C-alpha positions in Angstrom: 25.1 9.8 2.9 23.4 11.1 0.2 19.9 11.1 0.3 17.8 10.9 -3.3 14.0 12.1 -3.6 13.2 11.7 -7.1 9.6 12.4 -8.3 6.9 9.9 -8.9 6.1 8.6 -12.3 3.5 5.9 -11.7 0.0 7.0 -13.0 -1.5 10.0 -10.9 0.8 9.4 -8.2 1.3 13.1 -6.2 3.1 11.8 -3.2 6.5 12.3 -2.0 8.9 10.5 -0.3 10.6 13.5 2.1 8.9 16.3 3.9 10.6 19.4 4.0 10.6 18.8 8.2 12.3 15.4 7.4 15.0 16.9 4.9 15.7 19.6 7.4 15.8 16.3 10.0 18.3 15.1 8.1 20.3 17.9 7.1 20.7 18.2 11.1 22.2 15.0 11.0 25.0 15.8 8.7 23.4 14.4 5.2 22.6 15.7 2.0 19.4 15.7 0.3 18.2 16.0 -3.4 15.2 16.1 -4.2 13.9 16.3 -8.3 12.4 19.5 -9.4 8.6 19.6 -8.5 8.9 16.4 -7.1 6.3 17.6 -4.0 3.8 19.9 -6.5 1.2 16.9 -6.2 1.2 16.8 -2.3 1.3 20.6 -2.2 5.2 20.8 -1.0 7.0 23.6 -3.3 10.3 24.3 -4.5 11.2 26.8 -2.3 10.0 25.0 0.5 12.6 21.9 0.0 15.4 24.7 -0.8 14.5 26.7 2.2 14.9 23.5 4.4 18.4 22.6 2.5 17.3 20.2 -0.5 19.5 20.9 -3.5 16.4 20.5 -6.4 18.0 19.0 -9.5 16.3 18.8 -12.2 15.8 15.0 -13.8 15.4 11.9 -11.8 18.8 10.6 -13.6 20.8 13.3 -11.8 19.1 12.2 -8.7 19.8 8.3 -8.4 23.0 9.3 -9.9 24.1 11.4 -6.7 22.1 9.5 -4.5 23.9 6.8 -2.1 20.0 6.2 -0.8 17.0 6.6 -2.9 13.5 6.8 -1.2 10.3 6.9 -3.2 6.6 6.1 -2.3 6.0 3.5 -4.9 8.4 0.9 -6.3 10.7 1.6 -9.4 8.6 0.8 -12.8 10.4 -0.3 -15.8 11.9 3.2 -17.1 13.7 3.7 -14.0 15.8 -0.1 -13.6 18.0 1.7 -15.8 18.9 4.2 -13.2 19.5 1.8 -10.6 23.2 1.6 -9.6 24.6 -1.9 -7.7 24.7 -1.5 -4.0 22.7 1.9 -4.2 20.0 1.3 -0.9 15.9 2.1 -2.6 13.9 2.9 0.9 10.3 1.9 -0.8 6.9 0.1 -1.1 7.6 -2.5 -3.7 4.9 -5.7 -3.1 8.1 -7.7 -4.4 5.5 -10.7 -4.0 2.9 -9.3 -6.8 5.7 -8.1 -9.5 8.5 -11.0 -10.8 10.0 -8.5 -13.2 10.7 -5.9 -10.7 11.7 -8.7 -8.3 14.4 -9.7 -11.1 15.2 -6.6 -12.0 16.2 -5.5 -8.5 18.2 -8.9 -8.4 20.1 -7.8 -12.0 21.1 -4.4 -10.5 21.9 -6.0 -7.5 20.3 -3.1 -5.3 20.0 -3.0 -1.8 16.0 -3.4 -1.7 14.2 -2.1 1.8 11.0 -2.5 1.6 8.1 -0.5 3.7 5.5 -3.1 4.1 7.7 -6.0 5.5 9.0 -3.8 8.1 7.3 -5.3 11.1 7.6 -5.1 14.7 7.8 -7.5 17.4 3.8 -7.6 17.9 3.0 -8.0 14.1 2.7 -4.6 13.3 3.4 -3.0 10.4 4.3 0.8 10.7 5.0 2.0 7.8 2.1 0.1 5.8 -0.4 1.0 8.7 -0.8 5.2 7.5 -1.8 3.8 4.0 -3.8 1.4 5.0 -5.9 3.6 7.2 -6.0 6.4 4.2 -7.0 3.6 1.7 -9.1 1.5 4.3 -11.3 5.0 4.7 -11.2 5.9 1.0 -12.5 2.4 0.2 -16.5 3.2 1.4 -16.4 6.7 -0.3 -15.1 5.1 -3.2 -17.9 2.0 -3.5 -20.7 4.2 -2.8 -20.0 6.7 -6.1 -19.5 3.3 -8.2 -22.8 2.2 -6.6 -24.3 4.9 -8.4 -26.2 4.1 -11.7 -24.0 6.6 -13.5 -21.4 4.7 -12.8 -22.2 1.6 -13.9 -23.9 0.7 -10.6 -27.0 -0.9 -8.6 -28.5 2.6 -8.1 -28.1 2.4 -4.8 -28.0 5.2 -2.0 -25.0 3.7 0.2 -26.6 5.5 3.1 -30.3 4.6 2.2 -33.4 7.1 3.1 -37.0 7.2 5.5 -38.5 3.5 4.8 -35.6 2.0 2.2 -32.7 0.1 3.4 -29.2 1.5 2.7 -26.6 -0.6 1.0 -24.6 -3.8 2.5 -21.3 -3.4 2.5 -19.1 -6.3 3.3 -15.8 -6.1 4.5 -12.7 -8.8 3.7 -9.7 -8.4 6.4 -10.0 -6.9 10.0 -6.6 -5.6 9.7 -5.8 -2.1 9.5 -7.7 -1.4 6.4 -10.9 -3.5 7.3 -11.2 -1.5 10.7 -10.9 2.1 9.1 -13.3 0.9 6.1 -16.0 -0.5 8.5 -16.2 2.7 11.0 -16.2 4.9 7.6 -19.2 2.8 6.4 -21.1 2.4 9.8 -20.5 6.8 9.7 -22.4 6.4 6.3 -25.4 4.5 7.9 -24.9 1.3 6.0 -25.6 -2.1 7.0 -21.6 -3.1 7.4 -20.2 -6.9 7.9 -16.8 -8.0 8.4 -15.1 -11.0 7.9 -11.8 -12.3 9.6 -10.3 -15.4 10.3 -8.8 -13.9 14.2 -10.7 -14.7 17.1 -9.0 -11.8 18.7 -9.9 -9.5 15.9 -13.4 -10.8 16.1 -13.9 -10.0 19.9 -12.3 -6.3 19.3 -14.5 -5.4 16.4 -17.1 -7.2 18.2 -16.6 -4.3 21.0 -16.2 -1.3 19.6 -17.6 -1.2 16.2 -21.4 0.4 16.0 -24.2 -1.7 16.5 -24.6 -1.3 12.8 -21.4 -3.6 11.8 -21.5 -7.4 12.6 -19.0 -9.4 12.6 -18.3 -12.7 10.6 -15.5 -15.9 10.9 -13.3 -15.9 7.5 -13.9 -18.8 6.0 -15.4 -20.3 2.8 -19.0 -20.9 3.4 -19.3 -17.1 5.3 -17.3 -15.3 2.5 -19.5 -17.1 0.0 -22.8 -16.1 1.6 -21.6 -12.3 2.4 -20.2 -11.6 -1.4 -23.0 -12.8 -2.7 -25.4 -10.3 -0.2 -23.1 -7.5 -1.0 -23.8 -4.0 -2.6 -20.3 -3.0 -2.1 -17.0 -5.6 -1.2 -14.2 -4.3 -0.1 -11.2 -6.5 0.4 -8.2 -5.8 2.5 -6.3 -9.3 3.3 -2.3 -8.6 4.4 -0.2 -11.6 4.7 2.9 -9.6 5.1 5.1 -10.1 2.1 3.2 -12.9 0.6 1.0 -12.6 -2.8 -3.0 -12.0 -1.3 -4.8 -15.4 -1.5 -7.8 -15.6 -3.9 -10.3 -15.6 -1.1 -13.3 -14.7 -3.4 -13.5 -17.0 -6.0 -14.9 -15.8 -9.7 -18.0 -17.7 -8.8 -19.1 -15.8 -6.2 -18.5 -12.7 -7.5 -21.1 -14.3 -10.5 -23.6 -14.9 -7.5 -23.1 -10.9 -6.9 -26.3 -8.7 -7.9 -25.8 -7.0 -11.4 -24.4 -3.6 -10.6 -22.4 -4.3 -7.3 -19.4 -3.2 -6.7 -15.8 -4.6 -6.0 -13.0 -2.0 -3.9 -10.2 -4.3 -3.9 -7.3 -2.5 -1.5 -5.3 -5.3 -1.3 -4.8 -5.4 -5.3 -1.0 -4.3 -4.5 -0.3 -7.6 -3.0 -2.3 -9.4 -6.4 -5.7 -9.3 -4.9 -7.7 -11.6 -2.7 -10.5 -11.6 -6.0 -10.3 -14.0 -8.2 -11.4 -11.3 -11.0 -9.2 -8.4 -10.0 -6.7 -6.9 -11.7 -4.9 -3.7 -11.5 -6.2 -0.5 -12.4 -5.0 3.1 -12.2 -6.1 6.2 -11.3 -6.9 7.5 -15.2 -8.7 4.4 -15.9 -10.0 3.1 -12.5 -12.6 0.3 -13.0 -13.5 -2.5 -15.3 -16.9 -4.5 -15.4 -16.6 -8.4 -15.2 -19.4 -10.6 -14.3 -21.0 -8.1 -14.0 -19.9 -6.2 -11.3 -18.3 -2.8 -10.8 -14.2 -3.7 -9.8 -12.0 -0.9 -8.4 -8.8 -2.1 -8.6 -6.4 0.8 -8.2 -2.8 -0.1 -7.0 -2.1 3.3 -5.8 -5.1 4.4 -3.9 -3.9 6.9 -1.2 -2.3 8.9 -4.5 -5.8 10.7 -5.0 -4.9 12.0 -1.3 -1.8 13.0 -2.1 -1.4 15.7 0.9 -2.7 13.9 3.4 -0.8 10.6 2.9 2.2 12.1 2.2 2.8 13.6 5.7 0.9 10.6 7.3 3.7 8.4 5.4 6.5 10.4 6.1 5.9 10.5 10.0 6.7 6.6 10.1 9.3 6.2 8.0 11.6 9.5 9.1 12.8 7.6 12.2 14.0 4.5 9.8 15.7 6.3 7.0 17.9 8.5 9.8 18.4 5.1 11.2 19.6 3.7 7.6 21.8 6.9 7.0 23.6 7.4 10.5 24.8 3.9 10.8 24.7 3.2 7.1 22.2 -0.4 5.6 24.3 -2.8 7.4 25.0 -1.4 10.6 21.2 -0.2 10.8 20.2 -3.5 10.3 21.9 -5.8 12.5 21.0 -3.6 15.6 17.4 -3.3 14.6 15.2 -6.3 14.3 12.2 -4.4 13.5 14.1 -2.6 10.1 16.0 -5.6 9.3 12.7 -7.6 8.3 12.6 -5.4 5.5 15.5 -6.2 3.6 13.6 -8.0 0.5 16.4 -7.8 -2.2 20.2 -7.6 -1.5 23.0 -7.5 -4.1 21.5 -10.0 -5.7 20.1 -12.3 -3.9 16.6 -12.4 -2.6 16.5 -12.3 1.2 12.5 -12.8 1.5 10.8 -16.0 1.8 7.7 -15.7 0.5 9.2 -13.5 -2.3 11.3 -16.3 -3.4 8.6 -18.9 -3.3 6.3 -16.5 -5.2 8.5 -16.3 -8.4 10.7 -19.6 -8.2 13.5 -17.6 -7.6 16.6 -18.6 -5.1 16.0 -17.8 -1.0 18.8 -17.0 1.2 18.2 -15.7 5.2 18.5 -12.3 5.8 21.2 -13.4 8.3 23.7 -14.8 5.9 23.5 -11.3 3.8 24.4 -9.3 7.1 27.2 -11.5 8.1 
């Protein structure tokens, strides 16, 4: 199979979908790899390193898309890339289709085979290709919140750590998954007062047993969310339902109740965001103020730490990419039920019900496509 890796074009997206080690493994397995020139520069990977690993360097994304049977990316294709996609071409990347109607309809029209990192799911409910980036985003979030809490950035002027005789900031975290757990650890390490809310009793018990003393847990429901949000200096949201649009758990009224200059870090914005006032931002224009609250809603947070993120993600994606390349997409999905769940759009049909429901499109069960 011919694998192509284009340079990412999303705002300030410096990650790359394949490392030189990944190139080596794919070539050892008998495949060809084409990398767009300078695709890895943002992650500290030179063109020469790719060449030494056996990849061929192409000047343009048009050339990469034109040659490849499978495109590996980090972020979803943007409109300027739609025309480059061929019918029956495999696209292996983050899509977040539930929050992107234009993208979903474009991939249906192109009749591409879209395997989404974020919906690959193991039997125990884990999302192995989402987890490493959720770890990065979760660990970033308290630092970002702390930065924008400064008066110079439009915040309340509170030092997150506090000082002798002065209280630290109160960081409220909505969601007890990978984002929430990692955010809580870092926030606790900063010395903040931390409250984490999640619906799962099992997760609450785990968090209660493993978190430091300055982290308290709360059952997630409308009443508790409203109270916690009102008290928060920093609100971090990391709510994820596999394949679905994030539910709006934080209403505009709740945001209005927050103290002026408080900060919201909406990590779940990729899936539409769980905050009613959240809308996507970019690294070049990361914040806006609404209802007197600073909103940080960057859709590709891990791109800021591109080298760490690139290596963490490709450690997880490579085994699945090898399965697809070695067996072909159809056989690979038939033989691996974990990978099968990644198929969202296939040859003009939407094979993820939550995505179809989000945009009012016809749903085709995956098994019908695989037959």
